[in-house]
C-alpha angles and dihedrals in degrees: 000000000000114000091214095051115114120239090257091051091050090051090047091055089049089051091051091053091047092049093049091049092050093046091053090066095031089245111160112250104230125196090229090053091051091052092047101042102028114021102034108174091357094079093135089063092065097111095044093047092046092053092051092046091050089055091051092047094050098044099040107023103027090234141102139197111253125188115237118238121254112271109260122240103234105171127071089235092056091047091051091050090051091049092051094047115107094203124095113266115254116259096186138024102212088222121119139186131191116252131181120258094188118122113265091252090065097049098076119123089245089065100030107031122192118279115273091223114125085353137312091248094050092048092047090050091050094049092047092048098050090044090053093048092048090048095054091046090054091045088056094056098274098301134071131189117233090242091057092046090054090051091053091049090051092051091051093045090243101113093107108023142014104206104314095334127090112256093232091057091050091050090051089051091050089053093049092047092050098242091125138010130201136204119211118200127178116237098235093185091066100027091107089063091056091253123172132242136282111239124194124189125214136179110267128222094264090046091053091051102040099035113007125145094317092054092046091051089048092053091051090052090050093050092049092046129197113352133191117245096272094043091048092053092050091049093051091049090053091048092050092047091050100046102028133218095335089074096032091062090055095051106031132270120311118243101230131319118313133183113259132187128279143114113050097338110096120203 
């Protein structure tokens, strides 16, 4: 630690080390954790220390701390509870992840290969799998029934295993990492017959931030591969029709309405 560094700079360097350690295991970086493990009795210095740490991360590591979005309320029951609540709605989560600030040209696997922990192949399989799952959820309007998810997994030969790991274990890890969320609701109409539950999958906060619509569109382009001019235009129209204006703004205006993907027809 530099002798000449100010107390805030010393804390900022400690925050950088803490953030890198959390990111290695995909552990969310919580504001409470920063105060407890980094700031100690200097909790009021959070904003100053965070700004200095962000500068270190951007200039040295090509990364930055980005706050995750608030988890959306998907079900009618959750929305009703929020409407009945007397407390002020949350405007921030206080949960951060590290994201790259490098230009797109420097983010290719040839320059930034998958982590070697537990192995490069296992990490690559995990990234590809959660990107695929997030993509099909977004293609289905932002929610996907468990039955549909299982059909997609069957079509991609991933219903049992992802690489050398059981698919169910990978899905549990995706839930714990925040790439996806799921809502389980009992089917009361058939509960008397000892029926099961209705499960719906959604994109989680980390999935929205790390993958999102842009990442899903990128995966579709990769799957379709190199196209001629006409094929490329048709592909972009389908992507815009599937994901809406958020993608259209990034790739120019669409010329008229086109059929996208969705339902049971994967890209």
